[in-house]
C-alpha angles and dihedrals in degrees: 000000000000115000113262125213117218123199130197132175093280106011145066117203114196140147113289113250139192087272088066097053097096093045092048091049091050094046092051091057087073104100091220091068099059091034092069103023142050091256110133118252122239090036118206135193087251089059089056092047091051091046093053090051092048093050091054091051092047091054091046091050093043093231101114136014114210127175135189108228111225128189117185088344095304123116107254098173147294130278135176151159107242134197092013109196112190117196134167090260092051127278139250136227140178118240118219131179148161131190135210118251093244092058102042120115094025101096092254095128094047090050092048094044092050090056091048093048090049089051091049095051094038111034099024096038093228118177095198139020116198127204124200130177138170109269107267098034093127097168091055091046091051090052093050092046091050088055092055099258113158116229109239103177147269124306113210107234087348095146122066127187136160086277096057137264129325135181111262138206116224131200134169139208122199124206087240095053117110091226094229107149112254130198116278118201091217095056 
């Protein structure tokens, strides 16, 4: 699959390139990024170089769609649909994202995620998008809730990273859902 660029009112989402390597490396020095994600820690420039190469191969193979989130030309984070499984009855994918410190708390991730979810349901024909986060990741949960994801529970040791296993919250959004935010017992 060829990489697709998505545009919103304030953002451009496009495949990360070699030009993003230094910004990705710098962003991943923020302890909040590896705390809640599978990003290696410590994170080196080589990690960013490898990541950019992997993203290109994922797009080419059609297995994952990952975008760099840019606001006014600056890297604001990463977002993607992972483990895309397309089937005749529609497919499903897991959305994952992280944001840079300078862009948190400004609605950037919700705006980017809305565009990615729309792409998944529209262009990819997904039936379900799943969200998972380490228990306690309130900002991520607020983003998912704002998008209309329905809280489905807690998975014991359901999140694995290079640092081990953590309990995970899980929520889902169906293509047929109205996307009105619902109550979540963890928020």
